[in-house]
N, C-alpha and C positions, 0 to 999 in steps of 0.2 A: 471156774466160773466166767462168766461174761456176761455185759451188759450191752444190748447194739440200738434200743431201740428210744433212748430216751433222748426228746430235741434239743438241741442246741439253743442257747440263750441268747436274746437280745444283749448287747453288750451294756454293761455295766446291772444286768437283772440276773438272780442267782437262785437256783432253783432250791430250796433248803428239803424240801419231802428225797430227792434223792443226791443226798451229796456226791458221790463219787462220780454221778453221770451214767454214761458209757465207759467201762471198765474191762481190763483182760489181768486177769491171773493166770498166773502160770507156778506149775510146781516146779521147781530145779531136784528135790530131793532133799534128804537130810534137812530136813524143816526150812527149809527155802524156797520165798516165794517172790515174784517179782510183780508188783501190782503198777498196771497203768491205768490211767484213770482220765478221765475231763474228754476221753475221745468223741467225735465227730461221729454226728446219728448215722446208722448204715454203713460204718466205712469200718468194724471190726473184719478182720481178714485171716481167721482163724476160728474152729468150735471145739469144744469139750471132745479131748482126747486127740487132738495134733500134737506130732511133734515136730515141736519149735525149734529149729537153728537158727546159730547167729548169722544177722543177715533178712530173714525172713520179715515179711512186711504183719506189721500187728495191727493196724489200725493207722486212722488219720490226728492229727493233732484236731482238738474241736475246743468246745465252750459249752459240754452237757456237765449236768449238777451244779455244786453248791460253786461255782464259777461266774467271777465276772468280766474273763475275757478270754480268749483264746490262748491256752497253754497247757504243758504234758505236764501230771501228777504224776512222776516214779521212783519207789521206791521197793527195798527190799525188806521183806520181813520174814521173823520166825514162826507167822501162821498165814491162815491169806484172807484172814478178817480185816480190811484196810483199818480199822477205828478200834480191836482187839488186840491188834500183832503188836509185836516191839520190830521196831524199826532194827535192822542189823546194817553192819559196815558192808560196801558195794566191794568186792574183789574186782576192778577193772583189769581187761587184761594188758593194756598201756599203763605200766604202773608209775610212770612217768605224770600221770596227771593225778593231781588230788582235787576233789570235788568237795566242796563246803556248800555250806548254808550263802545262799547268794551269791555265789557264782555258777561261771557258766562253763561247760567244757567242749572243748575245742576241738573236739573229733564230732560233733553233731552237727548234720547237716537238715536241710528242709527242701 
């Protein structure tokens, strides 16, 4: 599942009609899906059926959807729908990192 044509918002203005904005959902198998939302309009670099590998470009950070400023919404869920699926614990390759709400992951770069 993906969206790629929702315009980025003016900072401070949100689009409640398309809450996730431009979004990519990747099915990892075993009931695990990653959801990357609020991507920049036109920046989604993958299409349905692509085999996505670690390190591949998915899209660029944006401000689409129900977002007041540019940021990335990333979650791993037990289903493909952002709003009806349950979030599940992320298993990071580097287990020395512990990411909790409000903390930043030191391995991310722009």
